[in-house]
N, C-alpha and C positions, 0 to 999 in steps of 0.2 A: 554483593549484588553483581549480576552478570554484565550490566552496562559497563562496569569498571574495566573489564578485560578488553572490551572493544576499543577503548581508547589506547591501550597498549599497542594495538595493531594499526592505529591510524596512520595513513600514508603521509608522506612529506607534504603533499598537496592538500591534505585535509580529508581525503576520502576515507570512508568507513567500510570495514569488511562485512560480509554477509553472515558469517558464523565462524565458530572455531571448534576444534575437537582435540582429544588427547593425542599428542604427537606420536605416541606409540602405535596408534591405530590409523594414522594417516599414511597413505602411499605417496611419498613425496616425489617419486620418480615416474609416476604413471603419465605418459604423454597424452593419453586420452582423458585423463581426469582433471581435477582442479589444479591450478598453479598455486601452491600453498605459500602463505606469507608467514615468516617467523619473526619473533620479537625477543630481543636480549633480556627484556625486563619481564617477560612472561614465557620462559622457555618450555614450560610443560605443555603448551598448546601449539597447534598449527592452525592458522586461519585461512579462510577461502572467501573469494568474492565472486558472486554472480554478476558479471559486467553488463548483462542485458538489462538489469534493473537500475532505476534511478531513485530508489526509496530507502537505501540503507542509512544515508546521512540524516534524512528527515525522521526516519523511524527511531533512531537513537536519541535525537533531540527530544522527541515526544516521550520516549521511555524515561529519560532523565527527569523531564517535567513531571511525569506522573509519580515518580519516586519522591521527588522533592515535595510535591503537594501533599502526598500521603503521609510522609514521615516528618515534614516540616524541618528536615535536615538541610537548611540552606548552606551550612558550612561545607557540605559536599562539593559545592560549586567552586570552592577555593582549594580543593584537594589537588596537589601537584602530581601529575603523571608524566614521567619522562621530561621534566623541566617546564611543563606548561600546566596551567590550571584547567580543571574540567570546563569552566566557563570559556576560556580561550579556545579550547578544543571544540566546543560546541559551535562557536563562531566560525572557526576554520572549516568545520564540516559543512556548514551552510555556504560559506564562501567558495568551497570547492565546486559546488553546483553552479554558482555564478561564473566561476572562472572556466570550468571545463564543459558544462552542459548547457549554457545559456545561448539561445539563438536570438541574435539582435534583430533580425527581420520581424519576428513575431513577439519578441520580448517575453519569451517563455522558455522553460527548460525542456531538454530533449532526452530521448532514450531510444532503445531498440523497440521494434514492433512486438507487442505482446497482446494477449487477450485481457483487456481491462487492466486490472492490477497485477496480472500474472508475471511469472518469472521465466517463461519459455518463449523463445522466438521461433517462427515457423520454418526458418531456412536450414535447420540442422536437426538430426535425430535426437540429440540431447537438448540443445538449444539454450544453454546458460552462459555462453561466452560470445561477445561481439567478435565478428570476423569479417572477411571480405564480402560475404553475402548479406550482411545485415542491412535492413531497410530502416533508416533513422526516422524518428517520428516525434510528434508532440501530442500528449494526451492529457486528459483531465486529472487522472489519478496522481501522476507525478507532481503536477503543478498545484493541485489542491493540498497534497501532503506538504509541500513547501510552504504554502500560506499558513497552514495549521502549525507547522514547526516554528515558523517565525513568530506567530502569536504566542506560542508556548514559551519560546526563548525570551521574548520581550517581557513576559509576565514575571519570570523568575530571575532574570539577569540582575546581578548586583551592580555591575558597571552600566549606568544608564546611557552611556554613549552607544552601547550596542542597540538599545531600543530605538534611538534616533536613527541610527544607520539603517536598521532593517525595516522601519516603518515605511520609508519611502519606497523600498523594494517591494514590500507587500502591496502597497497601493497600485504600483505599476503592474504587478502580477494580476491583481483582481481586475483591473481595467482590460488587460489583454486576454484574460480568460473569457470574460464576457464578450469581448469583441471577436475573438477568433475561434473559440471552442463551443460557445453556446449557440445552438440553432433555435432561434426564437420562434420560427415558424412551426417546427416540430416539437418545441418545448422539451429539448433534450440536448445532451452534449454529443458532439460528433465524435466517433471513435478515435480517429487519427488525422493529424495534418502530416502528410508525407513529405520528407525533405529530399529523398532520392528515389521516388517511386514506391509503389505498393507491392508487397509479396503475394497479394491475393489476385485471382483472375478478374478481369474487367467485367465479366458477366455477373459478378457478385456485388450487389449494392450494400456496401458495408455500413452505410449510414442508416440502414433499417435496424441495425443492432443497437439495443438499449443496454448500456453498462450499468449494472446495479451497484457494484462496489465503488467505482469512481464517483458516481452520483452521491452515494452515502457520505463519502469523505468530503465532497464539495459542500454538502449541507453542513457538516461539522465545521468546515472552514468559513462558514457564513457567506457562501457565494450565491445562495438562492433565496428568493423572497418566500414569505409564508404561503402565498398562493402557488408558487412554483414547487414548494415542498409537498403540498397537498396533491398537486398534479403528479409529481414524481412517485409518491407513494401509491397513488391509484394505478399508475402504469405498472409498477412492480407487482401489485396484486393481480392485475390482468395478465401479466407475463407468467406468473406462477400458475395461473389457471390454464393458460395455453400450453405450457410446458408439462402440465400434470405433475408439478413439483410440490414440495411440502411447505417451503418458506421463502421469504423474500431474499434469503441468502443465495438464491439462484444467481449465478455469476452474471448471466446475460440472457437476453432473448431477442431475436432468434440466435442460434449458435452458428459458428463458422462451419461450412460444409465439410463432409468427409474428405480427407486428404489435404486440407488447408495447412495443417502442421505436419512436419516430418516426424515429430515425436508422436508415437502411436498412442500414447495415453491421452492425447488431445483430440480424440474423436468427439463427435457431437454428444453433449451431456457427460463427457469425461473430464476429469480434473478441473482445469480452469475454463474449459470451453462449455460452460453450462452446468458444471457441477454445483451443488448446493452447499455453500460455505457459511456456517454460523459466524465464522471469523469476521465476515463483512456484513452479514445480515443483522447481527446484533449491533453493529455500528450504526446502522440505519435506525435501530431502536433508540440508540442514544440521541440521534438527530431529531427523531420525532418527539422524544421526551423533552429535550432542551427547547423545542419550539412550540410546546404546548399541546401536542397531539397525543394526549395521555391515553385515551381510550384505544386509539389505533395501536400505540406502542404496546399496550397490555395485551391486546388480542393477537398481535402479530409475533409477540415474543413466546406465547404459549406453546406453539408447535415445536419451537426450538428446544424448549425445556423438556417437553414430553419425550422427545426422542433420546435425550441424554439419560433420562430416567429409565426408558425402555431398554437402552443399550448398556446401562450401568457403566458408562464411560464417556470420555470426551473425545470425539472423533474429528479427524482433520476435515473431511468433507463427506457428502452423501450424494447418491444418485437421486434423480427425481422421485424414484419409488421409495426412497428412504434407506437404501442399502448403505451401510457405513463403509468408508474407504480411507486408506492412508493410516496414519498413526491413531491408535486407540487411546493414547494419553496426551492429547494435543492441548498444551497449556494455552494456546491462542484462543481456543473455543471456551475454555474454562474462564479465562480472564475477561473476555468481552461479555460473557453472560453475567458474571458477577457485577460488572459495572452497570450493565443494563438493569439488573435488579435493584442495585443501589440508587440509580437514577429515578426509577419508578417509586421507590420508597420515599425519596425526598419530595 
């Protein structure tokens, strides 16, 4: 299982890498590329970390949770990797976020400015590494992912002390998410709380932007009421219509204006700036199903499945017109769709 390798590259402070590749294919000396991380216990791979993101640790905890729940292999949590059990390493991954990313003023974790759940900051042509130009921020996606990861970890942890430790953190996070990130007047999450200014022009009202992915994860984390979920789903459907898009996987609406990101792929309706991603749209289907919105989930899943059949493949993302982009064998899309179908069957 691939999760296993990530723990071999875990940093001393508990941080988790973004991915790894065959070391023979990695350009270890490229000053413009990734700064690779090597492991004595996993020498065949070179790992890299997109430092703009704050979701590697929470994603790995959620992945282990899904593996353990599916396989019932709870013994895996006691597997020792480099002198520590998987369970210890999961705790340390979450603790890294509290030690290195936690903002005491707001009681929430921070990251670089990105478009919703994205991995590209606006201040650089590539945009995957924190640098002197980074604008630090607090957003719903990173914090909802942490609430969800804590829930997952608590459920499978063998050492019950972990559950007690993280339950109080979770309660604090939920209170602060509702206090600082939820705009009750507009019935939506604000895109960002900026800690050292915004990278976007003052003429752009960022709070008009509705984040689909972060809202979907917030629903999975139990942060919205049934009434708020119904309203969120309606907003997403309205946004799809306005954007002339195909599914609620639409990253956001409206998009950031042309030139907001130095990365040329982040033009309006490009990549994470309004691209249509089943990877997150299907998570909204999970949230609808789990909260009893079965008819809505069924109807809104259909166009996601239809384009997979039409394209005979699992694509990374789509333009509003339905043109497939990125990888044509994207396991992320395949996985979320399978879980959405399973949820509806149940």
